[in-house]
C-alpha positions as CSV (number, residue, x, y, z in Angstrom):
1,M,8.1,13.3,3.4
2,P,11.0,12.1,1.3
3,N,12.5,14.1,-1.5
4,A,12.2,12.9,-5.0
5,P,15.1,10.8,-6.4
6,N,16.5,13.9,-8.1
7,K,17.0,15.5,-4.7
8,K,14.7,18.4,-5.3
9,P,12.2,19.2,-2.5
10,G,8.8,17.7,-2.8
11,R,6.8,14.6,-2.5
12,G,8.4,11.4,-3.5
13,V,6.5,8.9,-5.6
14,P,5.3,6.3,-4.9
15,D,4.0,6.5,-1.4
16,V,3.2,2.8,-1.0
17,A,3.4,-0.5,-2.9
18,G,1.4,-3.6,-3.6
19,N,2.0,-6.8,-5.5
20,A,1.9,-5.6,-9.1
21,D,3.7,-8.6,-10.7
22,P,1.5,-10.0,-13.4
23,E,2.9,-13.5,-12.7
24,T,2.1,-13.5,-9.0
25,G,-0.6,-10.9,-8.7
26,Y,-4.3,-11.5,-8.1
27,N,-6.5,-14.4,-9.2
28,V,-9.5,-13.1,-11.0
29,V,-12.2,-14.4,-13.3
30,V,-12.8,-12.5,-16.5
31,D,-15.6,-13.6,-18.8
32,G,-15.7,-16.9,-17.1
33,S,-12.0,-17.6,-17.4
34,A,-9.6,-17.6,-14.5
35,T,-6.4,-15.6,-14.9
36,V,-3.8,-13.7,-12.8
37,I,-3.4,-10.0,-13.2
38,G,-1.0,-7.4,-11.8
39,G,0.1,-3.9,-12.4
40,T,-1.3,-0.6,-11.2
41,S,-4.7,-1.6,-12.3
42,A,-4.6,-4.4,-9.7
43,V,-3.0,-2.5,-6.9
44,A,-5.1,0.7,-7.0
45,P,-8.3,-1.3,-6.2
46,L,-6.4,-3.1,-3.5
47,W,-5.6,0.2,-1.8
48,A,-9.2,1.5,-2.5
49,G,-10.6,-1.5,-0.8
50,L,-8.2,-1.3,2.2
51,T,-9.1,2.4,2.6
52,A,-12.8,1.6,2.5
53,L,-12.4,-1.0,5.2
54,I,-10.4,1.5,7.3
55,N,-13.1,4.1,6.8
56,Q,-15.8,1.6,7.8
57,S,-13.9,0.5,10.9
58,L,-13.2,4.1,11.9
59,G,-16.8,5.1,11.4
60,Q,-15.7,8.1,9.3
61,P,-13.5,8.8,6.3
62,V,-9.8,8.7,7.1
63,G,-9.4,11.8,4.9
64,F,-6.2,12.6,3.1
65,L,-4.1,9.5,4.0
66,N,-0.8,10.3,2.3
67,P,0.8,12.5,5.0
68,L,-0.2,10.0,7.7
69,L,1.8,7.3,6.0
70,Y,5.1,9.0,6.9
71,V,4.7,9.6,10.6
72,K,4.5,7.3,13.5
73,P,2.6,5.2,14.3
74,A,1.4,4.6,10.7
75,A,4.9,4.7,9.2
76,V,6.0,1.5,11.0
77,T,3.1,-0.5,9.7
78,F,4.5,-1.3,6.3
79,H,6.5,-4.3,5.1
80,D,9.7,-2.8,3.8
81,I,10.6,-4.1,0.4
82,T,14.4,-4.2,0.1
83,S,15.1,-6.0,-3.1
84,G,13.9,-5.7,-6.7
85,N,13.5,-2.9,-9.2
86,N,11.1,-1.2,-11.5
87,D,11.9,0.9,-14.6
88,G,15.5,1.8,-13.4
89,Y,14.6,2.4,-9.7
90,D,15.9,0.0,-7.1
91,S,14.3,-0.9,-3.8
92,G,16.2,-0.7,-0.6
93,P,15.8,-0.2,3.2
94,G,13.3,2.5,4.1
95,W,11.4,4.7,1.6
96,D,12.7,4.3,-1.9
97,P,11.5,5.4,-5.4
98,C,10.6,1.9,-6.4
99,T,8.3,0.8,-3.5
100,G,7.7,3.9,-1.4
101,Q,7.1,2.9,2.3
102,G,6.4,-0.7,1.3
103,S,3.3,-2.9,1.3
104,P,0.6,-2.5,3.9
105,N,-0.1,-4.5,7.0
106,G,-3.8,-3.5,6.9
107,K,-4.6,-4.5,10.5
108,E,-1.6,-2.6,11.9
109,L,-2.4,0.4,9.7
110,L,-5.9,0.5,11.0
111,N,-4.7,0.3,14.6
112,A,-2.2,3.1,14.0
113,L,-5.0,5.3,12.7
114,G,-7.0,4.7,15.9
115,G,-9.4,2.0,14.7
116,K,-10.3,-1.3,16.1
117,T,-10.1,-4.3,13.9
118,S,-13.3,-6.1,13.0
119,Q,-13.4,-9.8,11.9
120,Q,-13.9,-8.5,8.3
121,S,-10.9,-6.2,8.3
122,R,-8.7,-8.9,9.9
123,S,-9.4,-11.4,7.1
124,V,-8.9,-8.9,4.3
125,A,-5.9,-7.1,5.7
126,R,-3.6,-10.1,6.1
C-alpha cells in the first residue's frame, strides 16, 4: 500500500474515489424535489451499493476489500484520475492523496475478485 503524503509508513488515504462534485454528482429526489448532490455522503453509498452487488455476485461477502485494491488483478480495474485537486492535494498518475486508486470499473473489479457479472451488476457498474 502507498505511504501517506508525509512519507511516513502506513496506509494512504483515500483508497478510492467517486464523483463527489455537487455540481455533477447524483440526481436524487428529496421531499419531492429533484436536485443534484455530491460529497462523501453521495460517494459512500455508491461504494456500499457496489460492494453489495459484488457480494451478491460472489455468493459470499468479499470481506476486507481495502488490501485487495492494491494488488493485481484488482489494482488495474480503476479509472486513474490524473487532474484536479481537493483541499491542497493534487491528483496525478497512479495512486495519489487526492483520488487514491481512482474511480471503480465495477464490472472489471467484480471479475478481478473472481466473480461473474450478472445483468444487474453490468447495468449498475458502468
